[in-house]
N, C-alpha and C positions, 0 to 999 in steps of 0.2 A: 749354309751361312754365307751371307754376302761378303765380298772382299772388303767392303767398307767397315766390317766389324773387325778386320784383321790389320788394317792399314796403320802405320805409325801416325802420330798426330800431324807431323809436317806433311806427310803424304795425304792424310785425310783432308787437310785444309786445301792442298793443291788440287786434288782430284775432285773434291766437292765444288770448288769454284768452277772448274771446267764443266762439271755436270749441270750445275744450276744456270750458269751463264748461257750455255748452248741449248738448254732445254727451252729457252725462249725463242729459238729459231722457229719461224712460222710453220715450216713443214713438220718439224719434230713436235711442236706444240699441238698441231692438229691431230697427229696420230696418238698423242698422249691423252688428248681431251675426249676423243670418241673411239672406243667405248669406255675408256679407263677413268674418265672424270677428272683428269688433272687440269688445273687452270693456272694462270699467271700468279694467282695468290699463293699457290703451293711453292712456286719457285721463289717468290718473295720471302715466304716463311723460311725456306731452306737457307737463303742467304742471311736472313736475320739470325738463324741458329749458328751459322758459321761466324758471324760477327760476334755473337755471344761467347764463342770459344776463344777468339783472339782477345777479347776484352777480359775474360776471366783469367786467361793466361797472364796478361799484364798485371792484373790485380794480385794473382798468386805470387808472381815474381816480386812485386813491390812489398807485399806483406812479408815474404821471406827475407827480403833485405832489411826491413824494419826489425824483424825478429833477431837477425844477426847483430844489428846495432844495439838492440836492447840487451842482448846477452853480454856483449862486450862491456856495456855500461855497468851492468850489475856486477860483473867480475871486477871491474876497476874500483867501484865503490866498496865492494866487499873487502878487497885487498887493503884499501886505504883505512877502513875501519879496523880490520884485524891488526894491522901494523901499529895503529894508535893504541888499541886495547892492550896488546902485548907489552908495549913500552910502559904504559901506565900501571899495569898489574905488576910488572917487574919493579917499578919504582915504589909501589905500595908495599911490596913484600920486604923491602929494605927497612920500612918503618914498623910494619906489623908482622911480627913473627908468628909462626904456626902456634895455634892454641890461644892466641889473643883475641879480644873482642873484634878488633878491626879486621883481623885475618878472616874471621867467620862472617862478619857483616858484609865485607866486600867480596866474599866468596873467592878467595885467592888460591884455593887448593886446585890441583890439576892443571892440565894444559889449556891454553885458549882453544876453543873448538874450531875445527876446520870447516864443518858444514855451515851453510848459510843460516839455517834455522837455529842451530846451536850458538853461532856467533851473535846473531841478533838478540837472542835471549840473554846471553852472558853480558853483552854490552849494555842492554837495557837495565839489567840488575846492577851492574857495577856503577854505571854513571848515574843511575837513579839514586843509589845509595850515596854516592859521592856528593851529589847535589843536595840531598836532604840531610846529610851528616857532615857539615864542614869541619867538625871537630876531628873526624877520622882522617881527613886529607890535608889538614892544615900544614903538616910537616912533610907531606909527600912532595918530593922535588918536581916542580913543573906542573903540578895538578891544581892550577888556580881555577876560580869560578869561570873565567873566560875560556880557559882550555877545556873545561868540562862541557861548557855550552857548545863549543866547537865540535867536540867529540859526539855530543848528542845530535848535532846537525849532520854529522857523517852517518850516524846510525839512521837518522830519518832518510838520508839519501839512499842508503841500502834498501830500506823498506819500500821507498818509492820506486826505485829501480826494479825491485823484485816484483812489485805489483804491475809495473809497466811490462815487464817480461812476460808475466802470466797473461796479460791482456793481448800482447802481440802474438803469443802462441795460440790463443783462442781465435784471434782474427785470422791467423795463417791457416789453422785447421778449417775454419769456415770457408776461406777462399779456396782451399784445396778441394773441399767437398763441392762447392759451386762449380769449380772447373771440371771436375769429374762428371758431374751431372750434365753440364753443357756439352761435353764431348760425347757422352752417351746419347743425348738427344740428337745431336748432329749425325752420329753414326746410324741411328735408327731411321731418321728421316731420309738421309741420302741412300741408305740401303733399300728402302721401300721404293723410292723413285727409280733407282737403278734396276731393281728387279722388274718393275713395271715396264720400264723402257726396253729391257731385253725381250719382253714378250711383245710389246707394241711394235718394235722395230725389227722383229725377226725377219730375216731376209734382206735387211738394209744395212749391211756392214759399214757402208759409208757414213750413215747417220749414227750408228753405234760408236764408230771411231771418233766422231765429232764430240760425243759425250764422254769419251775416254773409256768406253766399255768394250771395245773390240778385244 
């Protein structure tokens, strides 16, 4: 197995640049061309693969940063919604006691869910009922139509942030896969050139050193 398959990515980028840049040296290029068939186009292709790795690395980093921001946003939105729902459910329990129609309709039993999916479902049911049954919330302190609408907007913010987070995770996975594929392609191409150069330049340690292969 060529050393290019074992190099760290920073070393891979460094060593491949030396390899491809100096493979264009006229003396080296001539020895690679005959009888091995290497041409300037092969060097150009290798440099393009190296560029693809650096660009994919930048994309992966950017997508990772976007994912971190999306995660922070969904946590913030989730906390704001849960705090609001806890407050409103507690206020509703003071009006609607256990066993009453309001207690059942507003689903006031149990604790407010901690999980995002559970919270979204509980908020959707509570505020949907509150908006459709003003008679149930007329006496609930602070639960006005405007407040209900604001809470529903917070619910929508959580759902939007949740979707955005899923999208960012998908994009980050795609970027990571593209990066790994670019690295693998560069390793393979550079290893093939290096192996050929070691055969073509056998007995010329000066030229091998120039390619970083001594």
